[in-house]
N, C-alpha and C positions, 0 to 999 in steps of 0.2 A: 504492500499499501505506500509505502513512505518513497519509494527510486519515482514513481509518476509527480507525486507531490515535488521532491528536489527538483524533478526536470522544470517545471513550474516556476521556480525561481530563476533558473537561467532566462526564461521567456520575460521576467517583469522587471528583472536586471537588465536585460536587453532592452527594455521599453525606455528604462529610466536613461541608459546612456545616450539613446537614438533623442530626447528629449532635450539633450546639450548638446544637439547638431544644430543650433541658430544659424552657423553660416548659411545652411539651405534655406531660408527664409529670404535671403537676398540672392538669392541665385540667380543666375542670367537665362536659368531654366525654368520655365513657368511651371510646367509639372513638379519640379523639383519645390517651388517653393509651395505649389498647392498641397501637396503629398505633407510637406513639412507641417504646413498650417492647419491642416485639417485631419491629421493622424500623429505624426511623430511629436509635436509640442505637447500633446496629451500626455506623454508616457512618464510624466511626473506622479501620474496616479498609480503606477508601478511601486514606488516606495511604499506608501502603505501596504499594500497586497505582501511586497517582498518582507516587510516587517511581521505582520503577522503569521505568514505561512514560515517564516525563520524561527518565530517564536513556538510555534505549533510542533515544527520538525526537532529543536532542541528538547522542549518538553519530552516529546514523545520517545526521544530516543534515553534522555538521562534520568527522567522520572522514576523508574522502578531501580535504577541504580542506585540512586540517591536514597528513596526508603527503604530500601532492602539494606542499605549500609556496603551495596560492591563498589560504590563508585560515591568517592567521598566529596563533599563539596568545597573542600579545599583545592581537589583536584580540577575541579570543574571551573574553578575561578581561575586557578593555575593556567589552564588550557586555552580559557577564553582570552586571558590578559595576554596570554605569549602570542597570540595570532593576532591580536591589532596593536598592542603597545607600542612593540618596536619599531613597526613600520611608520604610525603616527609620530615617534619621534624625531624619526628620521626626515617624513616630509615637514616637520615643525621646523627643525634646522635649517631643512632649504631654504624654506620661506621668510626666516629672519630677515635675512638680507635684503630680500624682495619687498618687506615691511619698509625698509630705511626713511621711505617719502613720510609714512605715518609717524615713526618716532620722533622724526626731525619737527614736524608739524605740533603734535601735541604726548609728551612723553607718558603723560600719566592714563591716556586713552589705549596706547601700545602696552603700556604695562600691566592693565587689567584684561586684555586681550589676551597676553601672554599669561599671565597668574590662571586664568577661566581656560586657556585651550592645554595648556602642560598635564592636567589631571583629567583632561576630557570632559571637563564641565561648561563648556561656552555655549552649550544648547540650553542651559537652565538659566540663561540670562535673554528674556527677550526682548533684547536689541540688537536690529542688525549688524552694526558695528561689531558688535562683539561675536555672536554666534556665525558668522560669516567671514571672519578673521582666519588670518595667517593662510591655512589650507581650508580654505569654505567648503568641500565637500566635506570635511571632518565633523559636521555638525551632527551627521549620519552616525557616524563613529561614536560620539558622545552619547546619543540615544542609545545606542544599541551596549553601550555598558550599562547606562540606566537600566534597561530593560533584562540583562542579563542580571543584573543585580537583583534584581523581581523576583527571579525566577526560584530560587531557592526561597523566598518567604512564601509565595503563590504555591509551591508545593507543600508548605508546610500547614500554612492555613488549613489547604483543600482537606488535608487528611489528620490534622487534629484536633482543628475548630469543630 
């Protein structure tokens, strides 16, 4: 049952990818512009579905192992952290020199952006200049880390409450 659902994740991730192809919007080919404006532009809808489906698959794969103590919560979090955080830190380091203009313009904003981005908490601040700062797509990783933190709590509440 899970394998077909996992392949759906690819479809919705691809939808998100195509929604970022905004250069088609101003293409010399009228057909590409029409396709982008009527279909591809709406791919951002795939983000919600991707999050929901990924959460379902993670909960399905880990729930029994965690509840029956075959899989530790610590091991789950270490695996998630190891999958996300190293690449996040690398892209953050790469983006720091690219944000030099913001640093020179207002150091306090730049510092608040850095302080929230480093621990992946930038999407908790409902200010566009914060949650889209440095590596803009990392807002989704910030959300992902929040969802990961909820997983063990939801499993606990579901079976203990």
